[in-house]
N, C-alpha and C positions, 0 to 999 in steps of 0.2 A: 646576316648568322650571329650578330652578338647575342642575343637572346641565348641561344645555342652552345656557344663558348661558354659566358658567363654562367649557365646552368651544369654544363662539363667540369669548369672551376670546381663548383660547388660540390659536385659530386666527390670530385678526388680530396677536396679537403673535408669532407665528413669521413671517407675513409682513413683519413692520416688521427683521427680525435680517439686519443686512446681512454678507453673503459676505466674507470677505477680498480682497482684489484680487491678482492676481496679477501680476507684473511682465510687461514683454515680453519680458523677455532668456529668463525662466523657463517664458514660453508656449512662446519659439522651442525650449526644449532640449526639451520636453515633445514639441514636435510632432516633432521629428527623432527622438525614442525610439520614438515609434509608428510612423513613417515605416518605422524600422529594424525595428521587429515584424512590420508588415505585410509588409515586403519580403522577410523570409524564407522558405523553401520550409522546408513541413510536415517533419519528422525522421520516416520510416518505419523502426518498428521491428521487425527479424525475430525472429519468433518460431522457436522451434528446433525443428528436425524431430523426430518420434519417433525417430529414430535416434541423435541426437547428446545428445537428453535421458539415455537408459536409463546409467547407470553401465556399467562394465566389469565382465561378473560376475565374482563372486569364489568361490572353493574355499568348500561350504560346504554345509549342508542345510538345508529349510525347517524351523523350528520348530515343536513343539508346543505348549509353554506354557514362558513366562519361567523362568528361572531365575536368583537372584543370582549376580551377581560375571560371568555372558559376555556376550559382546558381540555386538552383531549389526547387520545392515544391510540398506539397503533397495538392491533390485535395481534401481528407477526413478528415484530421486533421488539413491543414494549417501551417506544420511544415516548416519551411526555412533552407537549409542547403548549406555551399558553398563547393564546390570540392579542396580538394586540392592535389589529384593525379588522373593522369588520370588510367580508364579501362576500358575494354572488354566490361563489363557486366552494364547493368543500376542500377542503385539506385532504391531501392524498400522502401516504407514505407507503413502501413496498407494493404499491401497483394495487392500495387499498383504499377506501374510504376510511378516515379514523372516525373514532369514538368519541363523544360527548364525556369525561369524564366526571 
């Protein structure tokens, strides 16, 4: 029962620990701040419609495999990358094959 007794002692000492006193001016400041937060209206975030999310299509062709030194772009998000190594598979962004720039 040594473990139980020591945990009971720790619980008793935790009850005896005093919390720091907060001054009345600090409490008023905290209450004003909380009131301001509660009074604020929630900001609605407008999500972009699918038409706005798509980047303007650029001239190019869909890639078959990545080649070193070529630049590719995504028609969905407009991300552009430059390939540093060749590969046998195409580069995919936004679940679509990227286009040669």
